[in-house]
FITIPA-768535 format. One record per residue (C-alpha): residue number from 1; residue in three letters; x, y, z. Coordinates in steps of 0.1 Angstrom, whole numbers, plus 5000, padded with zeros to 4 digits. Layout:
! FITIPA-768535
<pt><k>NUM</k><r>ALA</r><x>X</x><y>Y</y><z>Z</z></pt>
...
! end
This chain:
! FITIPA-768535
<pt><k>1</k><r>UNK</r><x>5000</x><y>5000</y><z>5000</z></pt>
<pt><k>2</k><r>UNK</r><x>5028</x><y>5024</y><z>4991</z></pt>
<pt><k>3</k><r>UNK</r><x>5022</x><y>5061</y><z>4997</z></pt>
<pt><k>4</k><r>UNK</r><x>4989</x><y>5057</y><z>5015</z></pt>
<pt><k>5</k><r>UNK</r><x>5003</x><y>5064</y><z>5050</z></pt>
<pt><k>6</k><r>UNK</r><x>4970</x><y>5052</y><z>5066</z></pt>
<pt><k>7</k><r>UNK</r><x>4987</x><y>5053</y><z>5100</z></pt>
<pt><k>8</k><r>UNK</r><x>4991</x><y>5091</y><z>5097</z></pt>
<pt><k>9</k><r>UNK</r><x>4954</x><y>5094</y><z>5089</z></pt>
<pt><k>10</k><r>UNK</r><x>4945</x><y>5074</y><z>5121</z></pt>
<pt><k>11</k><r>UNK</r><x>4969</x><y>5096</y><z>5140</z></pt>
<pt><k>12</k><r>UNK</r><x>4952</x><y>5128</y><z>5127</z></pt>
<pt><k>13</k><r>UNK</r><x>4918</x><y>5113</y><z>5136</z></pt>
<pt><k>14</k><r>UNK</r><x>4929</x><y>5107</y><z>5172</z></pt>
<pt><k>15</k><r>UNK</r><x>4948</x><y>5140</y><z>5175</z></pt>
<pt><k>16</k><r>UNK</r><x>4928</x><y>5165</y><z>5155</z></pt>
<pt><k>17</k><r>UNK</r><x>4894</x><y>5152</y><z>5143</z></pt>
<pt><k>18</k><r>UNK</r><x>4879</x><y>5134</y><z>5172</z></pt>
<pt><k>19</k><r>UNK</r><x>4902</x><y>5136</y><z>5202</z></pt>
<pt><k>20</k><r>UNK</r><x>4873</x><y>5137</y><z>5226</z></pt>
<pt><k>21</k><r>UNK</r><x>4863</x><y>5101</y><z>5216</z></pt>
<pt><k>22</k><r>UNK</r><x>4895</x><y>5086</y><z>5229</z></pt>
<pt><k>23</k><r>UNK</r><x>4912</x><y>5081</y><z>5263</z></pt>
<pt><k>24</k><r>UNK</r><x>4939</x><y>5105</y><z>5273</z></pt>
<pt><k>25</k><r>UNK</r><x>4966</x><y>5079</y><z>5269</z></pt>
<pt><k>26</k><r>UNK</r><x>4959</x><y>5077</y><z>5231</z></pt>
<pt><k>27</k><r>UNK</r><x>4966</x><y>5114</y><z>5227</z></pt>
<pt><k>28</k><r>UNK</r><x>5001</x><y>5114</y><z>5242</z></pt>
<pt><k>29</k><r>UNK</r><x>5030</x><y>5119</y><z>5218</z></pt>
<pt><k>30</k><r>UNK</r><x>5046</x><y>5087</y><z>5232</z></pt>
<pt><k>31</k><r>UNK</r><x>5016</x><y>5066</y><z>5223</z></pt>
<pt><k>32</k><r>UNK</r><x>5011</x><y>5082</y><z>5189</z></pt>
<pt><k>33</k><r>UNK</r><x>5047</x><y>5079</y><z>5179</z></pt>
<pt><k>34</k><r>UNK</r><x>5047</x><y>5042</y><z>5187</z></pt>
<pt><k>35</k><r>UNK</r><x>5014</x><y>5037</y><z>5170</z></pt>
<pt><k>36</k><r>UNK</r><x>5027</x><y>5053</y><z>5138</z></pt>
<pt><k>37</k><r>UNK</r><x>5060</x><y>5034</y><z>5139</z></pt>
<pt><k>38</k><r>UNK</r><x>5044</x><y>5000</y><z>5145</z></pt>
<pt><k>39</k><r>UNK</r><x>5020</x><y>5004</y><z>5116</z></pt>
<pt><k>40</k><r>UNK</r><x>5047</x><y>5017</y><z>5093</z></pt>
<pt><k>41</k><r>UNK</r><x>5065</x><y>4984</y><z>5099</z></pt>
<pt><k>42</k><r>UNK</r><x>5034</x><y>4964</y><z>5090</z></pt>
<pt><k>43</k><r>UNK</r><x>5029</x><y>4985</y><z>5059</z></pt>
<pt><k>44</k><r>UNK</r><x>5064</x><y>4977</y><z>5047</z></pt>
<pt><k>45</k><r>UNK</r><x>5059</x><y>4940</y><z>5053</z></pt>
<pt><k>46</k><r>UNK</r><x>5026</x><y>4941</y><z>5035</z></pt>
<pt><k>47</k><r>UNK</r><x>5040</x><y>4959</y><z>5005</z></pt>
<pt><k>48</k><r>UNK</r><x>5067</x><y>4933</y><z>5001</z></pt>
<pt><k>49</k><r>UNK</r><x>5041</x><y>4905</y><z>5003</z></pt>
<pt><k>50</k><r>UNK</r><x>5056</x><y>4889</y><z>5033</z></pt>
<pt><k>51</k><r>UNK</r><x>5025</x><y>4888</y><z>5054</z></pt>
<pt><k>52</k><r>UNK</r><x>5002</x><y>4875</y><z>5027</z></pt>
<pt><k>53</k><r>UNK</r><x>5028</x><y>4848</y><z>5017</z></pt>
<pt><k>54</k><r>UNK</r><x>5030</x><y>4837</y><z>5053</z></pt>
<pt><k>55</k><r>UNK</r><x>4992</x><y>4836</y><z>5058</z></pt>
<pt><k>56</k><r>UNK</r><x>4987</x><y>4814</y><z>5027</z></pt>
<pt><k>57</k><r>UNK</r><x>5019</x><y>4793</y><z>5026</z></pt>
<pt><k>58</k><r>UNK</r><x>5006</x><y>4765</y><z>5047</z></pt>
<pt><k>59</k><r>UNK</r><x>4974</x><y>4748</y><z>5033</z></pt>
<pt><k>60</k><r>UNK</r><x>4964</x><y>4736</y><z>5067</z></pt>
<pt><k>61</k><r>UNK</r><x>4955</x><y>4772</y><z>5076</z></pt>
<pt><k>62</k><r>UNK</r><x>4936</x><y>4779</y><z>5044</z></pt>
<pt><k>63</k><r>UNK</r><x>4900</x><y>4768</y><z>5036</z></pt>
<pt><k>64</k><r>UNK</r><x>4864</x><y>4777</y><z>5030</z></pt>
<pt><k>65</k><r>UNK</r><x>4854</x><y>4804</y><z>5054</z></pt>
<pt><k>66</k><r>UNK</r><x>4827</x><y>4831</y><z>5059</z></pt>
<pt><k>67</k><r>UNK</r><x>4843</x><y>4863</y><z>5071</z></pt>
<pt><k>68</k><r>UNK</r><x>4814</x><y>4885</y><z>5079</z></pt>
<pt><k>69</k><r>UNK</r><x>4802</x><y>4876</y><z>5114</z></pt>
<pt><k>70</k><r>UNK</r><x>4784</x><y>4908</y><z>5123</z></pt>
<pt><k>71</k><r>UNK</r><x>4755</x><y>4902</y><z>5146</z></pt>
<pt><k>72</k><r>UNK</r><x>4729</x><y>4911</y><z>5119</z></pt>
<pt><k>73</k><r>UNK</r><x>4742</x><y>4881</y><z>5099</z></pt>
<pt><k>74</k><r>UNK</r><x>4737</x><y>4856</y><z>5128</z></pt>
<pt><k>75</k><r>UNK</r><x>4708</x><y>4840</y><z>5145</z></pt>
<pt><k>76</k><r>UNK</r><x>4706</x><y>4823</y><z>5179</z></pt>
<pt><k>77</k><r>UNK</r><x>4683</x><y>4796</y><z>5192</z></pt>
<pt><k>78</k><r>UNK</r><x>4679</x><y>4771</y><z>5220</z></pt>
<pt><k>79</k><r>UNK</r><x>4679</x><y>4734</y><z>5211</z></pt>
<pt><k>80</k><r>UNK</r><x>4658</x><y>4708</y><z>5229</z></pt>
<pt><k>81</k><r>UNK</r><x>4681</x><y>4707</y><z>5259</z></pt>
<pt><k>82</k><r>UNK</r><x>4680</x><y>4745</y><z>5263</z></pt>
<pt><k>83</k><r>UNK</r><x>4716</x><y>4750</y><z>5250</z></pt>
<pt><k>84</k><r>UNK</r><x>4721</x><y>4781</y><z>5229</z></pt>
<pt><k>85</k><r>UNK</r><x>4733</x><y>4775</y><z>5193</z></pt>
<pt><k>86</k><r>UNK</r><x>4740</x><y>4799</y><z>5165</z></pt>
<pt><k>87</k><r>UNK</r><x>4740</x><y>4800</y><z>5127</z></pt>
<pt><k>88</k><r>UNK</r><x>4748</x><y>4823</y><z>5099</z></pt>
<pt><k>89</k><r>UNK</r><x>4722</x><y>4837</y><z>5075</z></pt>
<pt><k>90</k><r>UNK</r><x>4744</x><y>4855</y><z>5051</z></pt>
<pt><k>91</k><r>UNK</r><x>4769</x><y>4835</y><z>5031</z></pt>
<pt><k>92</k><r>UNK</r><x>4778</x><y>4861</y><z>5005</z></pt>
<pt><k>93</k><r>UNK</r><x>4814</x><y>4864</y><z>5017</z></pt>
<pt><k>94</k><r>UNK</r><x>4821</x><y>4827</y><z>5018</z></pt>
<pt><k>95</k><r>UNK</r><x>4853</x><y>4819</y><z>4999</z></pt>
<pt><k>96</k><r>UNK</r><x>4886</x><y>4800</y><z>5001</z></pt>
<pt><k>97</k><r>UNK</r><x>4908</x><y>4822</y><z>5024</z></pt>
<pt><k>98</k><r>UNK</r><x>4933</x><y>4820</y><z>5052</z></pt>
<pt><k>99</k><r>UNK</r><x>4914</x><y>4810</y><z>5083</z></pt>
<pt><k>100</k><r>UNK</r><x>4932</x><y>4840</y><z>5100</z></pt>
<pt><k>101</k><r>UNK</r><x>4916</x><y>4864</y><z>5075</z></pt>
<pt><k>102</k><r>UNK</r><x>4883</x><y>4848</y><z>5080</z></pt>
<pt><k>103</k><r>UNK</r><x>4884</x><y>4850</y><z>5118</z></pt>
<pt><k>104</k><r>UNK</r><x>4896</x><y>4886</y><z>5115</z></pt>
<pt><k>105</k><r>UNK</r><x>4867</x><y>4894</y><z>5092</z></pt>
<pt><k>106</k><r>UNK</r><x>4842</x><y>4882</y><z>5118</z></pt>
<pt><k>107</k><r>UNK</r><x>4854</x><y>4909</y><z>5142</z></pt>
<pt><k>108</k><r>UNK</r><x>4853</x><y>4941</y><z>5121</z></pt>
<pt><k>109</k><r>UNK</r><x>4820</x><y>4951</y><z>5137</z></pt>
<pt><k>110</k><r>UNK</r><x>4830</x><y>4941</y><z>5172</z></pt>
<pt><k>111</k><r>UNK</r><x>4833</x><y>4966</y><z>5201</z></pt>
<pt><k>112</k><r>UNK</r><x>4870</x><y>4970</y><z>5209</z></pt>
<pt><k>113</k><r>UNK</r><x>4866</x><y>4964</y><z>5247</z></pt>
<pt><k>114</k><r>UNK</r><x>4848</x><y>4931</y><z>5241</z></pt>
<pt><k>115</k><r>UNK</r><x>4873</x><y>4920</y><z>5215</z></pt>
<pt><k>116</k><r>UNK</r><x>4903</x><y>4929</y><z>5236</z></pt>
<pt><k>117</k><r>UNK</r><x>4888</x><y>4907</y><z>5264</z></pt>
<pt><k>118</k><r>UNK</r><x>4878</x><y>4877</y><z>5243</z></pt>
<pt><k>119</k><r>UNK</r><x>4898</x><y>4877</y><z>5211</z></pt>
<pt><k>120</k><r>UNK</r><x>4921</x><y>4848</y><z>5221</z></pt>
<pt><k>121</k><r>UNK</r><x>4892</x><y>4829</y><z>5236</z></pt>
<pt><k>122</k><r>UNK</r><x>4873</x><y>4832</y><z>5203</z></pt>
<pt><k>123</k><r>UNK</r><x>4902</x><y>4819</y><z>5182</z></pt>
<pt><k>124</k><r>UNK</r><x>4908</x><y>4790</y><z>5207</z></pt>
<pt><k>125</k><r>UNK</r><x>4871</x><y>4781</y><z>5207</z></pt>
<pt><k>126</k><r>UNK</r><x>4871</x><y>4780</y><z>5169</z></pt>
<pt><k>127</k><r>UNK</r><x>4903</x><y>4759</y><z>5167</z></pt>
<pt><k>128</k><r>UNK</r><x>4890</x><y>4735</y><z>5193</z></pt>
<pt><k>129</k><r>UNK</r><x>4858</x><y>4729</y><z>5173</z></pt>
<pt><k>130</k><r>UNK</r><x>4878</x><y>4725</y><z>5142</z></pt>
<pt><k>131</k><r>UNK</r><x>4902</x><y>4700</y><z>5158</z></pt>
<pt><k>132</k><r>UNK</r><x>4873</x><y>4680</y><z>5173</z></pt>
<pt><k>133</k><r>UNK</r><x>4857</x><y>4676</y><z>5139</z></pt>
<pt><k>134</k><r>UNK</r><x>4885</x><y>4652</y><z>5129</z></pt>
<pt><k>135</k><r>UNK</r><x>4904</x><y>4674</y><z>5104</z></pt>
<pt><k>136</k><r>UNK</r><x>4943</x><y>4674</y><z>5104</z></pt>
<pt><k>137</k><r>UNK</r><x>4951</x><y>4689</y><z>5137</z></pt>
<pt><k>138</k><r>UNK</r><x>4957</x><y>4726</y><z>5138</z></pt>
<pt><k>139</k><r>UNK</r><x>4981</x><y>4743</y><z>5162</z></pt>
<pt><k>140</k><r>UNK</r><x>4962</x><y>4770</y><z>5182</z></pt>
<pt><k>141</k><r>UNK</r><x>4992</x><y>4791</y><z>5189</z></pt>
<pt><k>142</k><r>UNK</r><x>5000</x><y>4792</y><z>5152</z></pt>
<pt><k>143</k><r>UNK</r><x>4965</x><y>4802</y><z>5143</z></pt>
<pt><k>144</k><r>UNK</r><x>4966</x><y>4830</y><z>5169</z></pt>
<pt><k>145</k><r>UNK</r><x>4998</x><y>4844</y><z>5154</z></pt>
<pt><k>146</k><r>UNK</r><x>4982</x><y>4844</y><z>5120</z></pt>
<pt><k>147</k><r>UNK</r><x>4950</x><y>4860</y><z>5134</z></pt>
<pt><k>148</k><r>UNK</r><x>4970</x><y>4888</y><z>5150</z></pt>
<pt><k>149</k><r>UNK</r><x>4989</x><y>4895</y><z>5117</z></pt>
<pt><k>150</k><r>UNK</r><x>4956</x><y>4896</y><z>5097</z></pt>
<pt><k>151</k><r>UNK</r><x>4941</x><y>4919</y><z>5123</z></pt>
<pt><k>152</k><r>UNK</r><x>4970</x><y>4944</y><z>5120</z></pt>
<pt><k>153</k><r>UNK</r><x>4967</x><y>4945</y><z>5082</z></pt>
<pt><k>154</k><r>UNK</r><x>4930</x><y>4949</y><z>5083</z></pt>
<pt><k>155</k><r>UNK</r><x>4933</x><y>4977</y><z>5108</z></pt>
<pt><k>156</k><r>UNK</r><x>4957</x><y>4995</y><z>5085</z></pt>
<pt><k>157</k><r>UNK</r><x>4932</x><y>4993</y><z>5057</z></pt>
<pt><k>158</k><r>UNK</r><x>4904</x><y>5006</y><z>5078</z></pt>
<pt><k>159</k><r>UNK</r><x>4926</x><y>5036</y><z>5089</z></pt>
<pt><k>160</k><r>UNK</r><x>4924</x><y>5046</y><z>5052</z></pt>
<pt><k>161</k><r>UNK</r><x>4888</x><y>5056</y><z>5059</z></pt>
<pt><k>162</k><r>UNK</r><x>4901</x><y>5089</y><z>5073</z></pt>
<pt><k>163</k><r>UNK</r><x>4914</x><y>5101</y><z>5040</z></pt>
<pt><k>164</k><r>UNK</r><x>4889</x><y>5083</y><z>5018</z></pt>
<pt><k>165</k><r>UNK</r><x>4861</x><y>5101</y><z>5036</z></pt>
<pt><k>166</k><r>UNK</r><x>4881</x><y>5133</y><z>5039</z></pt>
<pt><k>167</k><r>UNK</r><x>4875</x><y>5133</y><z>5077</z></pt>
<pt><k>168</k><r>UNK</r><x>4904</x><y>5157</y><z>5083</z></pt>
<pt><k>169</k><r>UNK</r><x>4883</x><y>5184</y><z>5066</z></pt>
<pt><k>170</k><r>UNK</r><x>4854</x><y>5178</y><z>5091</z></pt>
<pt><k>171</k><r>UNK</r><x>4869</x><y>5187</y><z>5124</z></pt>
<pt><k>172</k><r>UNK</r><x>4842</x><y>5213</y><z>5131</z></pt>
<pt><k>173</k><r>UNK</r><x>4815</x><y>5188</y><z>5125</z></pt>
<pt><k>174</k><r>UNK</r><x>4832</x><y>5162</y><z>5147</z></pt>
<pt><k>175</k><r>UNK</r><x>4834</x><y>5186</y><z>5176</z></pt>
<pt><k>176</k><r>UNK</r><x>4796</x><y>5184</y><z>5177</z></pt>
<pt><k>177</k><r>UNK</r><x>4795</x><y>5146</y><z>5178</z></pt>
<pt><k>178</k><r>UNK</r><x>4800</x><y>5133</y><z>5213</z></pt>
<pt><k>179</k><r>UNK</r><x>4808</x><y>5097</y><z>5204</z></pt>
<pt><k>180</k><r>UNK</r><x>4812</x><y>5073</y><z>5175</z></pt>
<pt><k>181</k><r>UNK</r><x>4778</x><y>5059</y><z>5181</z></pt>
<pt><k>182</k><r>UNK</r><x>4759</x><y>5091</y><z>5188</z></pt>
<pt><k>183</k><r>UNK</r><x>4724</x><y>5096</y><z>5174</z></pt>
<pt><k>184</k><r>UNK</r><x>4736</x><y>5118</y><z>5145</z></pt>
<pt><k>185</k><r>UNK</r><x>4760</x><y>5092</y><z>5132</z></pt>
<pt><k>186</k><r>UNK</r><x>4735</x><y>5063</y><z>5138</z></pt>
<pt><k>187</k><r>UNK</r><x>4710</x><y>5080</y><z>5115</z></pt>
<pt><k>188</k><r>UNK</r><x>4730</x><y>5070</y><z>5084</z></pt>
<pt><k>189</k><r>UNK</r><x>4740</x><y>5034</y><z>5078</z></pt>
<pt><k>190</k><r>UNK</r><x>4772</x><y>5042</y><z>5059</z></pt>
<pt><k>191</k><r>UNK</r><x>4784</x><y>5066</y><z>5086</z></pt>
<pt><k>192</k><r>UNK</r><x>4774</x><y>5042</y><z>5114</z></pt>
<pt><k>193</k><r>UNK</r><x>4792</x><y>5013</y><z>5097</z></pt>
<pt><k>194</k><r>UNK</r><x>4824</x><y>5032</y><z>5088</z></pt>
<pt><k>195</k><r>UNK</r><x>4827</x><y>5051</y><z>5121</z></pt>
<pt><k>196</k><r>UNK</r><x>4822</x><y>5020</y><z>5142</z></pt>
<pt><k>197</k><r>UNK</r><x>4849</x><y>5001</y><z>5123</z></pt>
<pt><k>198</k><r>UNK</r><x>4873</x><y>5030</y><z>5124</z></pt>
<pt><k>199</k><r>UNK</r><x>4868</x><y>5039</y><z>5161</z></pt>
<pt><k>200</k><r>UNK</r><x>4868</x><y>5003</y><z>5174</z></pt>
<pt><k>201</k><r>UNK</r><x>4899</x><y>4993</y><z>5154</z></pt>
<pt><k>202</k><r>UNK</r><x>4918</x><y>5023</y><z>5167</z></pt>
<pt><k>203</k><r>UNK</r><x>4906</x><y>5016</y><z>5202</z></pt>
<pt><k>204</k><r>UNK</r><x>4916</x><y>4980</y><z>5200</z></pt>
<pt><k>205</k><r>UNK</r><x>4952</x><y>4990</y><z>5194</z></pt>
<pt><k>206</k><r>UNK</r><x>4950</x><y>5016</y><z>5222</z></pt>
<pt><k>207</k><r>UNK</r><x>4939</x><y>4988</y><z>5245</z></pt>
<pt><k>208</k><r>UNK</r><x>4959</x><y>4959</y><z>5232</z></pt>
<pt><k>209</k><r>UNK</r><x>4983</x><y>4971</y><z>5206</z></pt>
<pt><k>210</k><r>UNK</r><x>5014</x><y>4953</y><z>5219</z></pt>
<pt><k>211</k><r>UNK</r><x>4997</x><y>4919</y><z>5217</z></pt>
<pt><k>212</k><r>UNK</r><x>4989</x><y>4924</y><z>5180</z></pt>
<pt><k>213</k><r>UNK</r><x>5020</x><y>4943</y><z>5170</z></pt>
<pt><k>214</k><r>UNK</r><x>5043</x><y>4916</y><z>5184</z></pt>
<pt><k>215</k><r>UNK</r><x>5031</x><y>4892</y><z>5157</z></pt>
<pt><k>216</k><r>UNK</r><x>5052</x><y>4908</y><z>5131</z></pt>
<pt><k>217</k><r>UNK</r><x>5087</x><y>4904</y><z>5147</z></pt>
<pt><k>218</k><r>UNK</r><x>5076</x><y>4868</y><z>5156</z></pt>
<pt><k>219</k><r>UNK</r><x>5068</x><y>4861</y><z>5120</z></pt>
<pt><k>220</k><r>UNK</r><x>5101</x><y>4878</y><z>5107</z></pt>
<pt><k>221</k><r>UNK</r><x>5121</x><y>4859</y><z>5133</z></pt>
<pt><k>222</k><r>UNK</r><x>5107</x><y>4826</y><z>5122</z></pt>
<pt><k>223</k><r>UNK</r><x>5114</x><y>4834</y><z>5085</z></pt>
<pt><k>224</k><r>UNK</r><x>5150</x><y>4844</y><z>5094</z></pt>
<pt><k>225</k><r>UNK</r><x>5156</x><y>4812</y><z>5112</z></pt>
<pt><k>226</k><r>UNK</r><x>5148</x><y>4791</y><z>5081</z></pt>
! end
């Protein structure tokens, strides 16, 4: 994604466009400098194709997957024993893909606080169900590494929303919007969808950035040892 500098768009959104949406920690120069540097590292690795090659190199971690797990695509019901089960109504995004990309895609509508608390548990639950089905056994730690990488790349792409929607030119408007999910934003589906993804992806890295960012040096170390 050469020349996009999506991390700078996210920085401007935190610092200039909607600073009142974010905790004080996120507005410090120390955090913002680290935020920009970490995502610049990911951008360079993505441009070179290293991350994509890694995610798709092992066929054990690639298969048919549906990557849009937003709540409006799911239904929940109780079976005859009272146990809650779930299904997916929308299969429009079903395609062969890396499982890490699929799992990442199910979280793009998730609230950051919930995802930060349950991301690893979600991946482990999926892998446990996969392994119990009798397929060639998958390593959960390996899947988690891949999920973290896919989430970083996805977040970088979402940060591009700032410039695609020219949000830097809307600082006066954002001063009147108290939160990403305020009534004015919720009136329009496009705004609601885009602001929710942008805000929650930024907040996820405020809350748990080191956990996700550490996936890149882990991947590069592994490649260097071969």
